[in-house]
C-alpha positions as CSV (number, residue, x, y, z in Angstrom):
1,X,116.2,137.8,-78.2
2,X,116.2,135.2,-81.0
3,X,115.2,131.5,-80.6
4,X,118.7,130.5,-81.3
5,X,120.0,132.7,-78.5
6,X,117.4,131.3,-76.1
7,X,118.4,127.8,-76.8
8,X,122.1,128.7,-76.4
9,X,121.3,130.2,-73.0
10,X,119.3,127.0,-72.1
11,X,122.3,124.8,-73.0
12,X,124.6,126.9,-70.8
13,X,122.1,127.2,-68.0
14,X,121.5,123.5,-67.8
15,X,125.3,122.9,-67.6
16,X,125.9,125.6,-65.0
17,X,123.3,124.2,-62.6
18,X,125.3,121.0,-62.2
19,X,127.8,122.5,-59.9
20,X,125.5,124.1,-57.3
21,X,123.2,121.1,-57.5
22,X,125.9,118.7,-56.6
23,X,127.3,121.0,-54.0
24,X,124.0,121.0,-52.0
25,X,122.5,117.5,-52.7
26,X,125.4,115.8,-50.9
27,X,124.5,117.4,-47.6
28,X,121.4,115.2,-47.0
29,X,123.3,112.0,-48.0
30,X,126.2,112.5,-45.7
31,X,124.9,110.3,-42.9
32,X,124.3,107.4,-45.3
33,X,127.8,107.7,-46.7
34,X,129.3,107.9,-43.3
35,X,127.5,104.7,-42.3
36,X,128.4,102.8,-45.5
37,X,132.1,103.6,-45.4
38,X,132.4,103.6,-41.5
39,X,133.9,107.1,-41.4
40,X,134.5,109.6,-38.6
41,X,132.9,113.1,-39.0
42,X,136.3,114.7,-39.7
43,X,137.0,112.1,-42.5
44,X,133.5,112.7,-43.9
45,X,133.9,116.5,-44.0
46,X,136.6,116.1,-46.7
47,X,133.9,115.0,-49.1
48,X,132.5,118.5,-49.0
49,X,135.8,120.4,-48.5
50,X,137.6,118.7,-51.5
51,X,134.7,119.6,-53.7
52,X,134.9,123.3,-52.6
53,X,138.7,123.3,-53.2
54,X,138.4,121.7,-56.6
55,X,135.6,124.0,-57.7
56,X,137.3,127.1,-56.3
57,X,140.5,126.3,-58.2
58,X,138.9,124.8,-61.2
59,X,136.7,127.8,-62.1
60,X,139.5,130.2,-63.0
61,X,141.7,127.4,-64.4
62,X,139.1,126.1,-66.8
63,X,138.0,129.7,-67.5
64,X,141.6,130.5,-68.7
65,X,141.7,127.3,-70.8
66,X,138.3,128.3,-72.4
67,X,139.8,131.7,-73.3
68,X,142.8,130.0,-74.9
69,X,141.5,126.8,-76.5
70,X,137.8,127.6,-77.2
71,X,134.7,128.0,-75.1
72,X,132.6,125.3,-76.8
73,X,135.5,122.7,-76.6
74,X,135.9,123.3,-72.8
75,X,132.2,123.3,-72.2
76,X,131.8,119.9,-73.9
77,X,134.8,118.5,-72.1
78,X,133.2,119.6,-68.8
79,X,130.0,117.7,-69.6
80,X,132.0,114.6,-70.4
81,X,134.0,114.8,-67.2
82,X,130.8,115.2,-65.1
83,X,129.2,112.3,-66.9
84,X,132.3,110.0,-66.4
85,X,132.7,111.0,-62.7
86,X,129.0,110.6,-61.9
87,X,128.9,107.2,-63.5
88,X,132.0,106.0,-61.7
89,X,130.8,107.4,-58.4
90,X,127.8,105.1,-58.5
91,X,130.2,102.1,-58.1
92,X,132.8,103.6,-55.8
93,X,134.5,100.6,-54.1
94,X,135.9,102.7,-51.3
95,X,135.7,106.2,-49.8
96,X,139.0,107.2,-51.4
97,X,137.6,106.4,-54.8
98,X,134.4,108.4,-54.1
99,X,136.6,111.4,-53.1
100,X,138.5,111.2,-56.4
101,X,135.4,110.9,-58.5
102,X,133.9,113.9,-56.7
103,X,137.0,116.0,-57.5
104,X,136.8,115.1,-61.2
105,X,133.1,116.0,-61.1
106,X,133.9,119.3,-59.5
107,X,136.5,120.1,-62.2
108,X,134.1,119.2,-64.9
109,X,131.2,121.2,-63.6
110,X,133.6,124.1,-62.8
111,X,134.4,124.5,-66.5
112,X,130.8,125.0,-67.6
113,X,130.1,128.5,-66.1
114,X,133.2,130.4,-67.3
115,X,133.1,128.7,-70.8
116,X,129.3,129.3,-71.0
117,X,129.6,133.0,-69.9
118,X,132.2,133.6,-72.6
119,X,129.9,132.2,-75.3
120,X,126.9,134.2,-74.1
121,X,129.0,137.5,-74.0
122,X,130.1,136.8,-77.6
123,X,126.7,136.0,-78.9
124,X,124.4,138.3,-76.9
125,X,125.5,141.9,-76.8
126,X,122.3,143.6,-75.8
127,X,120.2,143.2,-72.6
128,X,122.8,140.9,-71.1
129,X,121.3,141.2,-67.6
130,X,118.2,139.3,-68.9
131,X,120.4,136.6,-70.3
132,X,122.2,136.4,-66.9
133,X,118.9,136.2,-65.1
134,X,118.1,132.9,-66.8
135,X,121.5,131.5,-65.6
136,X,120.8,132.9,-62.2
137,X,117.4,131.2,-62.0
138,X,118.9,127.8,-62.8
139,X,121.9,128.2,-60.5
140,X,119.9,129.6,-57.5
141,X,117.1,127.2,-57.9
142,X,119.3,124.1,-58.2
143,X,121.2,125.2,-55.1
144,X,118.1,125.8,-53.1
145,X,116.2,122.6,-54.1
146,X,119.3,120.4,-53.9
147,X,118.6,119.3,-50.2
148,X,114.9,118.8,-50.9
149,X,115.5,116.8,-54.0
150,X,118.1,114.7,-52.3
151,X,115.8,114.1,-49.4
152,X,113.1,112.6,-51.6
153,X,115.6,110.5,-53.5
154,X,117.0,109.1,-50.3
155,X,113.5,108.3,-49.1
156,X,113.2,105.8,-52.0
157,X,116.8,104.6,-52.4
158,X,120.4,105.0,-51.3
159,X,122.9,107.8,-51.5
160,X,124.2,106.9,-54.9
161,X,120.8,108.0,-56.4
162,X,121.9,111.6,-56.2
163,X,124.4,111.0,-59.0
164,X,121.6,109.8,-61.3
165,X,120.1,113.3,-61.3
166,X,123.0,114.6,-63.4
167,X,122.4,112.4,-66.5
168,X,119.2,113.8,-67.9
169,X,120.5,117.3,-67.4
170,X,123.7,116.5,-69.2
171,X,122.0,114.8,-72.1
172,X,119.8,117.9,-72.8
173,X,122.6,120.3,-72.3
174,X,124.9,118.3,-74.6
175,X,122.3,118.1,-77.4
176,X,121.6,121.8,-77.3
177,X,125.3,122.7,-77.1
178,X,126.1,120.5,-80.0
179,X,123.4,122.2,-82.2
180,X,123.4,125.8,-81.1
181,X,126.8,126.7,-79.6
182,X,129.1,128.4,-82.2
183,X,132.6,126.9,-82.5
184,X,135.5,129.2,-81.7
185,X,139.1,128.2,-82.8
186,X,141.8,128.2,-80.1
187,X,144.3,131.0,-79.8
188,X,147.4,129.0,-80.8
189,X,149.8,131.7,-80.0
190,X,148.7,131.8,-76.3
191,X,148.1,128.0,-76.1
192,X,151.7,127.2,-75.3
193,X,152.0,129.8,-72.5
194,X,149.8,128.4,-69.8
195,X,151.1,129.7,-66.4
196,X,151.4,126.3,-64.7
197,X,153.4,127.6,-61.7
198,X,150.8,130.4,-61.2
199,X,148.0,127.8,-61.2
200,X,149.9,125.6,-58.6
201,X,150.5,128.6,-56.3
202,X,146.9,129.8,-56.6
203,X,145.7,126.2,-55.8
204,X,147.9,126.1,-52.7
205,X,146.6,129.5,-51.5
206,X,143.0,128.2,-51.8
207,X,143.9,125.1,-49.8
208,X,145.7,127.1,-47.0
209,X,142.8,129.5,-46.8
210,X,140.4,126.6,-46.4
211,X,142.5,125.1,-43.6
212,X,142.5,128.5,-41.8
213,X,138.7,129.0,-42.1
214,X,138.1,125.4,-40.9
215,X,140.2,126.1,-37.9
216,X,138.1,129.1,-36.7
217,X,135.4,127.3,-34.8
218,X,137.8,125.5,-32.5
219,X,141.5,126.4,-32.2
220,X,142.4,129.2,-34.6
221,X,145.2,128.2,-36.8
222,X,147.2,131.4,-37.0
223,X,150.1,129.6,-38.7
224,X,147.8,129.0,-41.7
225,X,146.9,132.7,-41.8
226,X,150.6,133.6,-41.7
227,X,151.4,131.1,-44.4
228,X,148.6,132.4,-46.6
229,X,149.7,136.0,-46.2
230,X,153.3,135.2,-47.1
231,X,152.1,133.0,-49.9
232,X,149.9,135.8,-51.3
233,X,152.7,138.3,-51.3
234,X,154.9,135.8,-53.2
235,X,152.1,134.9,-55.6
236,X,151.5,138.6,-56.4
237,X,155.2,139.3,-57.1
238,X,155.5,136.1,-59.2
239,X,152.4,136.9,-61.3
240,X,153.4,140.5,-61.7
241,X,156.6,139.5,-63.4
242,X,154.9,136.9,-65.7
243,X,154.3,137.9,-69.3
244,X,151.0,136.0,-69.5
245,X,150.0,135.4,-65.8
246,X,147.3,133.1,-64.7
247,X,145.8,135.9,-62.6
248,X,146.5,139.4,-64.0
249,X,147.3,141.0,-60.7
250,X,148.4,144.2,-62.3
251,X,144.9,144.6,-63.8
252,X,143.3,143.9,-60.4
253,X,145.6,146.4,-58.7
254,X,144.6,149.1,-61.3
255,X,140.9,148.1,-61.1
256,X,139.9,148.0,-57.4
257,X,136.3,147.9,-58.4
258,X,136.8,144.4,-59.7
259,X,138.4,143.3,-56.4
260,X,135.4,144.9,-54.6
261,X,133.0,142.9,-56.7
262,X,134.7,139.7,-55.8
263,X,134.8,140.6,-52.1
264,X,131.1,141.6,-52.3
265,X,130.2,138.2,-53.8
266,X,132.1,136.3,-51.1
267,X,130.0,138.0,-48.4
268,X,126.7,137.3,-50.4
269,X,127.5,133.6,-50.5
270,X,128.8,133.4,-46.9
271,X,125.3,134.6,-45.7
272,X,123.3,132.7,-48.3
273,X,124.9,129.3,-47.6
274,X,125.0,129.8,-43.8
275,X,121.2,130.2,-44.0
276,X,120.7,127.3,-46.5
277,X,122.7,124.8,-44.5
278,X,121.8,126.1,-41.0
279,X,118.1,126.4,-41.2
280,X,117.2,122.8,-42.1
281,X,119.2,121.4,-39.2
282,X,117.6,124.0,-36.8
283,X,114.1,123.2,-38.0
284,X,114.6,119.4,-37.6
285,X,116.6,119.3,-34.4
286,X,115.1,122.2,-32.5
287,X,111.6,122.7,-33.9
288,X,111.2,119.0,-34.7
289,X,109.7,119.5,-38.2
290,X,109.7,116.4,-40.4
291,X,111.7,116.3,-43.6
292,X,108.8,117.1,-45.8
293,X,107.9,120.2,-43.9
294,X,111.5,121.4,-43.9
295,X,111.7,120.9,-47.7
296,X,108.5,122.9,-48.2
297,X,109.7,125.8,-46.0
298,X,113.2,125.8,-47.6
299,X,111.6,126.3,-51.0
300,X,111.1,130.0,-50.0
301,X,114.8,130.5,-50.9
302,X,114.2,129.3,-54.4
303,X,110.6,130.2,-55.3
304,X,110.8,134.0,-54.7
305,X,114.2,134.2,-56.3
306,X,112.7,132.8,-59.5
307,X,109.8,135.3,-59.5
308,X,112.1,138.3,-58.8
309,X,114.8,137.4,-61.4
310,X,113.0,138.9,-64.5
311,X,112.2,142.1,-62.5
312,X,115.8,142.4,-61.3
313,X,117.1,141.9,-64.8
314,X,114.9,144.7,-66.2
315,X,115.9,147.1,-63.4
316,X,119.6,146.4,-63.9
317,X,119.3,146.8,-67.7
318,X,117.7,150.2,-67.3
319,X,119.5,151.8,-64.4
320,X,122.7,149.8,-63.8
321,X,123.8,147.7,-60.8
322,X,123.9,150.2,-57.9
323,X,120.3,150.6,-57.0
324,X,119.4,146.9,-57.2
325,X,122.5,146.0,-55.1
326,X,121.5,148.5,-52.5
327,X,118.0,147.1,-52.4
328,X,119.3,143.5,-52.2
329,X,121.5,144.5,-49.2
330,X,118.5,146.1,-47.5
331,X,116.6,142.9,-48.0
332,X,119.3,140.8,-46.4
333,X,119.6,143.2,-43.4
334,X,115.8,143.0,-42.9
335,X,115.9,139.2,-43.2
336,X,118.7,138.8,-40.7
337,X,116.9,141.1,-38.2
338,X,113.7,139.2,-38.7
339,X,115.6,136.0,-37.8
340,X,115.7,137.3,-34.3
341,X,111.9,136.6,-34.1
342,X,112.3,133.0,-35.2
343,X,112.0,131.0,-32.0
344,X,110.3,128.0,-30.5
345,X,106.8,129.4,-31.3
346,X,107.4,131.0,-34.7
347,X,104.9,130.0,-37.3
348,X,106.2,128.1,-40.3
349,X,104.6,130.7,-42.6
350,X,106.6,133.4,-41.0
351,X,109.8,131.4,-41.4
352,X,108.9,130.8,-45.0
353,X,108.6,134.6,-45.4
354,X,112.0,135.3,-43.8
355,X,113.6,132.8,-46.1
356,X,111.9,134.4,-49.1
357,X,113.6,137.7,-48.4
358,X,117.0,135.9,-48.7
359,X,115.8,134.3,-51.9
360,X,114.8,137.6,-53.4
361,X,118.0,139.3,-52.4
362,X,120.0,136.6,-54.2
363,X,118.6,137.6,-57.5
364,X,119.6,141.3,-57.1
365,X,123.1,140.3,-56.0
366,X,123.9,137.6,-58.5
367,X,122.7,139.7,-61.5
368,X,123.9,143.0,-60.2
369,X,127.4,141.9,-59.4
370,X,127.9,140.0,-62.7
371,X,126.7,142.9,-64.7
372,X,129.0,145.3,-62.8
373,X,131.9,142.9,-63.3
374,X,131.6,142.9,-67.1
375,X,131.8,146.7,-67.3
376,X,135.5,146.2,-66.6
377,X,136.3,143.0,-68.4
378,X,136.7,142.6,-72.2
379,X,135.2,139.7,-74.0
380,X,138.6,138.0,-74.5
381,X,139.1,137.6,-70.8
382,X,135.5,136.6,-69.9
383,X,136.4,133.0,-69.0
384,X,139.1,133.8,-66.4
385,X,137.0,136.7,-64.9
386,X,133.9,134.5,-64.7
387,X,136.0,131.7,-63.1
388,X,137.3,134.0,-60.4
389,X,133.8,135.3,-59.8
390,X,132.6,131.7,-59.1
391,X,135.8,131.1,-57.0
392,X,134.5,133.9,-54.9
393,X,131.3,132.0,-54.4
394,X,133.1,129.0,-53.2
395,X,135.3,131.0,-50.8
396,X,132.0,132.4,-49.4
397,X,130.7,128.9,-49.1
398,X,133.8,127.9,-47.2
399,X,133.4,130.9,-44.9
400,X,129.7,130.0,-44.3
401,X,130.9,126.6,-43.1
402,X,133.1,128.3,-40.5
403,X,130.1,130.5,-39.4
404,X,127.9,127.5,-39.0
405,X,130.5,125.5,-37.1
406,X,131.1,128.5,-34.8
407,X,127.5,129.0,-33.8
408,X,125.4,125.9,-34.6
409,X,128.1,123.2,-34.6
410,X,128.7,123.3,-30.9
411,X,125.0,123.6,-29.8
412,X,122.0,123.6,-32.0
413,X,119.6,126.0,-30.2
414,X,117.5,129.1,-30.9
415,X,119.9,131.5,-29.2
416,X,122.8,130.1,-31.3
417,X,120.7,130.8,-34.5
418,X,120.1,134.4,-33.3
419,X,123.8,134.9,-32.6
420,X,124.6,133.7,-36.1
421,X,122.0,136.1,-37.5
422,X,123.7,139.0,-35.8
423,X,127.0,138.1,-37.6
424,X,125.1,137.9,-40.9
425,X,123.6,141.3,-40.2
426,X,127.1,142.8,-39.8
427,X,128.2,141.2,-43.1
428,X,125.1,142.6,-44.8
429,X,125.9,146.1,-43.6
430,X,129.3,145.8,-45.2
431,X,127.5,144.6,-48.4
432,X,125.4,147.7,-48.2
433,X,128.5,150.0,-48.0
434,X,130.1,148.2,-51.0
435,X,126.8,148.6,-52.9
436,X,126.8,152.4,-52.3
437,X,130.4,152.6,-53.6
438,X,129.4,150.9,-56.8
439,X,127.8,154.1,-58.2
440,X,130.9,156.2,-58.6
441,X,132.8,153.4,-60.3
442,X,129.9,152.6,-62.7
443,X,129.4,156.2,-63.6
444,X,133.1,156.7,-64.1
445,X,133.2,153.6,-66.3
446,X,130.2,154.7,-68.3
447,X,131.5,158.2,-68.6
448,X,134.8,156.9,-69.8
449,X,133.1,154.8,-72.4
450,X,131.0,157.7,-73.6
451,X,134.1,159.9,-73.7
452,X,135.9,157.3,-75.8
453,X,133.0,157.0,-78.2
454,X,132.8,160.8,-78.7
455,X,136.5,161.1,-79.1
456,X,136.5,158.3,-81.7
457,X,133.7,160.0,-83.6
458,X,135.5,163.3,-83.7
459,X,138.7,161.6,-84.9
460,X,136.7,160.0,-87.8
461,X,135.1,163.3,-88.7
462,X,138.5,165.0,-88.8
């Protein structure tokens, strides 16, 4: 890998860490924001929910725009939006303004991953899993250390300090992008055919799904589920008739492996974020650890993920995604079972070890699923495919909120944590089954590619 390629990856990696970092840092600052703006808890929850919605919708939308208008243009636009939103959020005169600035911030950061992935796929054709491992390290680490970093900032200042973190990251990413990102001209023929109605329908479906999932812990909103089901059928038929659809539903129907990858990633993130947001509250409220101890223990999620990333990348480059995904699922099953031993007397070192298993599994899943996805996606559609991949992450995050509310939201106790762990174990078993199915589709895809290469060579000889 050349120096220029490494610097390109660094520019993209720094940009992509902004979204998970801002997703998790806000969690520690919520109580301060609630007090400053005199909010109820239900009003405060929209500060998180709107960010999820904007990110879930913004990822594929900005990915599509990057495919159409140019990856570097959209990447730089995203950095500008995050800069403007973070600066304005510092001086929010009211809660409504803060919500609006966070939505702009979410849309800006949502453009960075799909645009960056399109650039990397175009520039780096060999050993892509190693390139993806760098991005995974940045994304996973920023998400894991977000609460710890926010806690230290709030110790020395107020909640608006969390927006200052973005500026040095943006400056370095911008300078590297300006120098090392290749420009790509827009596809003018497609630029006038953006599927606006498809985007609006997709956005509505994400919102309705969020409302249904948020209703699960209390009174299940079956009407939201019915509305989502009917809306999904209408969306499918609408997009199937569109000449240039926002979501190519015909492609998804003919490639069930891609749908499987998205579902798999939803489950991965549902478990990961349930642990990330659930454990700190449990350790503080039930075990009565101080914030510094909790921050140190939670680093188990990040530290071991960083160490394992290079090994996972080499494994995937050599043998494909199936074996690493199976191993990652086994790690999650083991970790969720070990959670049953986390009680009132559990040593902090043992809790750190359990969390490290989750951290290691994240490396195998993030790299393995992205590598598997790009077996089926051509480079021209990398932006939209990457956007949908990250949308799956936010759907998983929303699902994790429902899991947390169902088990820890009513009563924070050890038995509630154990009950949540059993649910996570069941989801991990489904992940294991999906991982096993990956083999046939990868072999079929590889076999198809080899067959095409041989056929092409024979035609050239003839």
